[in-house]
C-alpha positions as a printed Julia matrix, in Angstrom:
305×3 Matrix{Float64}:
   3.66  -26.49   -4.58
   6.32  -28.64   -6.31
   9.47  -27.03   -4.93
  10.27  -28.38   -1.41
  13.02  -25.8    -0.92
  10.53  -23.03   -1.55
   8.2   -24.5     1.07
  10.99  -24.44    3.66
  12.2   -20.96    2.75
   8.68  -19.54    2.66
   8.13  -20.96    6.14
  11.35  -19.44    7.45
  10.44  -16.04    6.05
   6.66  -16.1     6.57
   4.83  -13.02    7.83
   3.63  -14.9    10.89
   7.13  -16.06   11.88
   8.95  -12.77   11.44
   8.86  -10.19   14.19
  10.63   -7.09   15.44
  13.62   -9.13   16.52
  16.37   -7.42   18.52
  19.86   -8.91   18.57
  21.25  -10.26   21.84
  23.81   -7.53   22.52
  21.11   -4.89   22.16
  18.68   -6.79   24.4
  21.36   -7.12   27.07
  21.96   -3.39   26.81
  18.27   -2.77   27.44
  17.44   -1.67   23.91
  13.74   -2.16   23.11
  13.5    -0.8    19.58
  14.58   -2.72   16.44
  17.19   -1.46   14.01
  16.21    1.48   11.76
  14.99    0.57    8.28
  17.38    0.53    5.32
  16.0     3.03    2.83
  18.81    2.96    0.27
  18.54    0.04   -2.12
  19.14   -3.54   -1.04
  21.54   -3.79    1.95
  24.48   -6.17    1.63
  23.3    -8.49    4.4
  20.3    -9.65    2.31
  21.96   -9.43   -1.08
  22.5   -13.2    -1.39
  18.93  -14.31   -0.53
  17.6   -11.57   -2.83
  19.86  -12.82   -5.61
  18.7   -16.41   -5.1
  15.04  -15.35   -5.0
  15.37  -13.38   -8.22
  17.13  -16.2   -10.03
  14.5   -18.76   -9.0
  11.64  -16.56  -10.21
  13.26  -15.22  -13.37
  14.35  -18.69  -14.46
  11.35  -20.67  -13.24
   8.69  -18.4   -14.76
  10.64  -17.2   -17.8
  10.5   -13.61  -16.57
  13.95  -12.42  -17.73
  12.77  -10.98  -21.04
   9.66   -9.09  -19.8
  11.6    -7.69  -16.83
  14.49   -6.57  -19.06
  12.07   -4.94  -21.5
  10.05   -3.27  -18.75
  13.19   -1.77  -17.18
  14.77   -1.01  -20.59
  17.94   -2.89  -19.67
  20.87   -3.13  -22.15
  20.32   -5.75  -24.87
  23.57   -7.53  -23.94
  21.8    -8.92  -20.87
  19.28  -10.87  -22.94
  22.05  -11.92  -25.34
  24.04  -13.49  -22.52
  24.16  -17.24  -21.86
  21.94  -16.93  -18.77
  19.86  -13.69  -18.72
  18.17  -14.7   -15.45
  21.55  -14.91  -13.74
  22.65  -11.58  -15.2
  19.54   -9.79  -13.97
  19.59  -11.44  -10.54
  23.01   -9.9    -9.78
  22.41   -6.61  -11.58
  23.62   -3.74   -9.43
  24.76   -0.16   -9.85
  26.61    1.66   -7.07
  25.62    4.97   -8.63
  21.95    3.97   -8.59
  21.11    1.93   -5.46
  17.43    1.88   -6.41
  18.11   -0.19   -9.55
  18.13   -3.46   -7.62
  14.91   -2.49   -5.85
  13.35   -1.7    -9.24
  14.4    -5.13  -10.53
  12.48   -6.72   -7.64
   9.49   -4.46   -8.26
   9.43   -5.18  -12.01
   9.8    -8.93  -11.4
   6.81   -8.93   -9.04
   4.8    -6.86  -11.52
   5.54   -9.12  -14.5
   4.9   -12.22  -12.42
   1.58  -10.87  -11.16
   0.47   -9.92  -14.67
   1.45  -13.24  -16.25
  -0.2   -15.54  -13.7
  -3.6   -13.93  -13.16
  -5.54  -16.6   -15.0
  -4.15  -19.73  -13.33
  -5.11  -20.47   -9.72
  -2.2   -22.86   -9.13
   0.28  -20.34  -10.49
  -1.24  -17.65   -8.26
  -0.71  -19.86   -5.22
   2.93  -20.39   -6.16
   3.39  -16.66   -6.77
   1.87  -15.96   -3.36
   4.46  -18.24   -1.76
   7.31  -16.53   -3.58
   5.91  -13.13   -2.58
   5.68  -14.28    1.04
   9.29  -15.43    0.94
  10.46  -12.1    -0.51
   8.46  -10.14    2.07
  10.08  -12.19    4.82
  13.58  -11.49    3.51
  12.89   -7.77    3.27
  11.3    -7.69    6.7
  14.01   -9.66    8.49
  16.6    -7.53    6.72
  14.98   -4.32    8.02
  14.33   -3.05    4.5
  12.23    0.09    4.08
  10.42   -1.69    1.25
   7.67   -4.28    1.47
   5.65   -6.41   -0.94
   2.3    -4.83   -1.76
  -0.92   -6.43   -0.57
  -1.71   -7.88   -4.01
   1.93   -8.95   -4.59
   2.11   -6.87   -7.77
   5.12   -4.79   -6.69
   6.97   -3.11   -3.86
   5.93   -0.16   -1.73
   7.35    1.76    1.19
   6.93    0.01    4.53
   4.72    1.86    7.01
   3.89    1.4    10.68
   2.15   -1.94   11.3
  -0.64   -0.4    13.37
  -1.34    2.08   10.6
  -1.34   -0.67    8.01
  -3.77   -2.67   10.13
  -6.11    0.34   10.31
  -5.94    0.66    6.55
  -6.71   -3.07    6.15
  -9.77   -2.77    8.38
 -10.96    0.21    6.34
 -10.62   -1.72    3.08
 -12.54   -4.63    4.57
 -15.31   -2.38    5.9
 -15.51   -0.4     2.65
 -15.83   -3.57    0.59
 -18.84   -4.6     2.68
 -20.69   -1.49    1.45
 -19.18   -0.81   -1.97
 -16.41   -2.73   -3.68
 -15.39    0.44   -5.45
 -14.58    2.01   -2.06
 -12.12   -0.78   -1.3
 -10.66   -0.6    -4.82
 -10.18    3.17   -4.62
  -8.64    2.93   -1.15
  -6.18    0.24   -2.27
  -5.24    2.32   -5.31
  -4.84    5.44   -3.16
  -2.56    3.57   -0.78
  -0.44    2.23   -3.64
  -0.19    5.66   -5.27
   0.88    7.22   -1.97
   3.33    4.56   -0.81
   4.5     2.9    -4.04
   8.04    3.12   -5.36
   6.96    5.76   -7.84
   4.46    7.68   -5.75
   1.87    9.92   -7.43
   0.56   12.29   -4.72
  -2.08   13.85   -6.97
  -3.52   10.48   -8.0
  -3.39    9.24   -4.4
  -5.35   12.24   -3.15
  -7.95   11.92   -5.91
  -8.45    8.22   -5.21
  -8.76    8.9    -1.48
 -11.68   11.26   -2.12
 -13.34    8.75   -4.45
 -13.04    6.06   -1.77
 -14.97    8.2     0.71
 -17.51    9.23   -1.93
 -18.19    5.57   -2.75
 -19.62    4.96    0.74
 -20.77    8.47    1.7
 -22.72    9.5    -1.41
 -25.25    6.61   -1.35
 -25.79    7.0     2.38
 -26.12   10.77    2.74
 -27.18   11.84   -0.78
 -29.23    8.9    -2.12
 -31.34   11.1    -4.44
 -28.6    13.45   -5.63
 -27.97   13.1    -9.38
 -24.38   14.37   -9.21
 -23.17   13.7    -5.65
 -19.72   14.82   -4.52
 -17.83   14.81   -1.27
 -18.29   18.58   -1.16
 -22.05   18.13   -1.23
 -21.79   15.48    1.5
 -19.82   17.97    3.57
 -22.49   20.65    3.11
 -25.28   18.17    3.89
 -23.69   17.1     7.16
 -22.61   20.62    8.07
 -26.14   21.97    7.67
 -27.76   18.93    9.27
 -25.56   18.44   12.31
 -28.62   18.12   14.53
 -29.91   15.18   12.46
 -26.9    12.9    13.0
 -24.86   11.56   15.89
 -21.88    9.3    16.56
 -22.05    5.88   18.16
 -19.3     6.98   20.54
 -20.31    8.95   23.64
 -19.26   12.46   24.58
 -18.03   13.5    28.03
 -21.61   13.62   29.33
 -22.34   10.06   28.24
 -24.63   11.12   25.39
 -23.95   10.26   21.72
 -21.25   12.6    20.46
 -22.01   15.14   17.75
 -20.59   14.81   14.24
 -18.28   17.82   14.41
 -15.21   15.6    14.02
 -16.65   13.97   10.9
 -17.49   17.32    9.31
 -14.01   18.59   10.14
 -12.31   15.55    8.61
 -14.4    15.7     5.44
 -13.76   19.45    5.18
 -10.04   18.87    5.61
 -10.02   16.22    2.89
 -12.21   18.22    0.49
 -10.49   21.58    0.82
  -6.98   20.13    0.95
  -7.03   18.94   -2.67
  -5.51   22.12   -4.05
  -4.79   20.76   -7.54
  -8.4    19.85   -8.33
  -8.8    22.99  -10.48
  -6.21   25.09  -12.28
  -5.84   28.85  -12.33
  -7.04   29.72   -8.82
  -5.07   31.81   -6.33
  -4.65   28.83   -3.97
  -3.97   26.2    -6.64
  -0.89   24.17   -5.75
   0.58   20.7    -6.38
  -0.31   18.0    -3.86
   2.73   17.18   -1.74
   3.71   13.67   -0.72
   2.94   14.46    2.92
  -0.5    15.83    2.03
  -1.28   12.74   -0.06
  -0.33   10.35    2.73
  -2.43   12.32    5.22
  -5.37   12.32    2.81
  -5.2     8.55    2.33
  -5.08    7.91    6.07
  -7.95   10.35    6.67
  -9.97    8.65    3.95
  -9.31    5.25    5.52
 -10.76    6.4     8.84
 -13.8     7.96    7.14
 -14.47    4.89    5.0
 -14.25    2.7     8.09
 -16.55    4.93   10.17
 -19.16    5.37    7.48
 -19.16    1.7     6.45
 -19.33    0.45   10.02
 -22.26    2.71   10.93
 -20.31    4.91   13.32
 -22.32    7.89   12.06
 -26.08    7.44   12.34
 -29.32    9.36   12.14
 -30.88   10.39   15.42
């Protein structure tokens, strides 16, 4: 990396260095929980480092034009003497999400433009790490996505770790499972969430590992058929975890989770009496349920007797 300042800043804001820091007055008062996350736009206390980060990236990678076009910004911005500077301070009190969308669009354009060059990807990764550190230290409700292609809503670290383990386990069995799970997560937690797409991808992620294992000879396997297969063949399978008697537990929990996921997708078909749009809460639950199932199935937690 050619920019020494970036090296220093990336180190200061790295994921490994940042933590749930609590200020002194709160520690002295016995407070153990960090400050609540800022969900409305970019808070003032990180406005300057965000401005500097944007200017460095927009100027250094020539991203002002694609970002302005992607966000459909007024043409006067690109006609100004320094478009990168104009965009880096762009703000709208009536629309606090505009500044967040500028960050998201900048990451997206940067990710798209540097896919073919390994050295550029390394530099982009360092910039993404720096931005994530700023957002994290500033208690922002937004975080840089795993592939650095945009922003998403920050979720509990333990939950994110579970999701990461599921992606890793799924990839060991079927890359498509990992790809679907990543897409489902992004659709559920991205800035512009799509609950229906998230739910659909969650089901596909489970199907990618469950269909080959439980329905290897089925010409048109579905998660519904997997559910029926396991439901009717409960006595043929067991869990690696023990029940209260010390014997391998039955697969009732697995069948229940698959049933919940399968029946909960109420927008799969139109015109039925129970057809309904997928809510954001349902989509998030579906993605987390799928992550557990992908992990269990890929890791061999469900086995034949």
